[in-house]
N, C-alpha and C positions, 0 to 999 in steps of 0.2 A: 504494500500500500504506500503510495507516495505521500509526502508530507502535505501537499496541497489538498488532496482529497480528505485527509484526516481533519484538517482545519475546516474545510467546507462542511464536513459531516458534523463537527462540533457546533458550528454556527447554525446549521440547519436544525439540530436537535434543540438548541437553546431557543431558537425562534419558534419552533413548534410548541415547546413547553410553555413559552411565554404567551401563546394565544394565536399566533398567526398560522393559518392553515392554507395559505395561498402560495407557498413556496414550491419548489420542485424537489422531487425525491431523487435518489441516485440514478434511477432509470430515466429521469427526465420527464416523468409524467406529473401532471398537476395533482396535488393532493385534494381529496374530496371532503375532508373533515369527518369522515366516518372511520371508526375503529372496529375491527372484527373482534367480537367477544366470545365466540364459540359457535357451536352448531346446535340447532334445536333437535327435537326428536325425529324429524323427517330428514335431517341431514343438511337442511338449508342453513347457510351462514347467517348468524345473528350479528347485527351491528348496532352501535350506539353513536350518538353525535359526540365527536371529540371536543367540541366547544363547550359542552355543558359544564364541565368542571372549571374551565377558564372563565365562563360567564359568572359562575358563582363566586370565583375569586375576585373578579372585577367588582361585583356588587359588595363583597365583604370589604375590599379596599376603599371603595367609595363611602361606605357607611363609616369606616374608621376615620377617613378624612373629615367627614362632616362632624363626627363626634369630637375629634380633636379641635376643630374650629369652634364648635359650640362650647366646649370646656374652656378653651382659651378666652372666648368672648365673655363667658360668665366670670372668669377670673379677673377680667378687666373691670367689670361692673361692680363686683362685690368687694368691699374694702377689707383690709386686714388679712389675717392668716388664712381665713377660709377662702378668700379670693386667690391667694397665692397657691393654696392647695389645688383649686380647680385649674389654675394655669399650669401647674406642674403635671397634673393628670393629663391635660391636653397635650403637653409636650411628650409625655410618656406614651400616649396612644399614637402620636405622630411618629415617634421613633420605632414603635413596635410594628407598624404597618409593613415595612419592608421585610421584617423578620417573619411575618405571617406569610408573605409571598414565598420566601425561601423554604419555609416549612412545608408549604403547599406543594412546591415543586419537588421537594424530597419525597413526599408521599406519592406523587405521580411517578417519579423515577423508580421508586421502590416497587410500585405496582407493575411497571414495565420491566422490572428486573435488570435495571441498569445500575450495577453496583458502583461503577466509577463515579457517576454523578451523585449517587446517594452519599458516598463517602465525602465528596467535595462539599456538598451542601451541609452535611453534618459537621464537617470540619469548620466551615464558615460559622455555623451557629455555635459551635463549641468555642471558637476564638472570641466571638462577641459575648457569650455567656461568661467566659473566663475574665474578659475585660470588665464586665459589669460586676463580677464578684470581687475583683481586685479594687475597683472603685468604691464598693460598699465597705469593704474591710479596711480600707486605708484611712 
């Protein structure tokens, strides 16, 4: 396998996992957005829409963004330590949103049995968790 095709495959997998289903596969055919999940009792292939999980992730990230905005706005309006608590919670939700996406992708890669990406995602979450632990203990 040449180095270029490996890099192209990596970019393609990251793009697919991120929600785009309009790219090209290795064979050069356009992707349909359908994933084969098995066969039913008659032997006919069963498929599911590959975008369903990505759409749920998009909704979850949008809700988290609005929640962070609302918490920060409440923190600006309420005076004192309670307002500061709301603002800190808003920042916490805002920081946690990308971590949600990485965790979601790890779950998708695990389901696809792609151990390399699972390990990379878990390593990223581990480094961030370790950094947070060091910050709290310091």
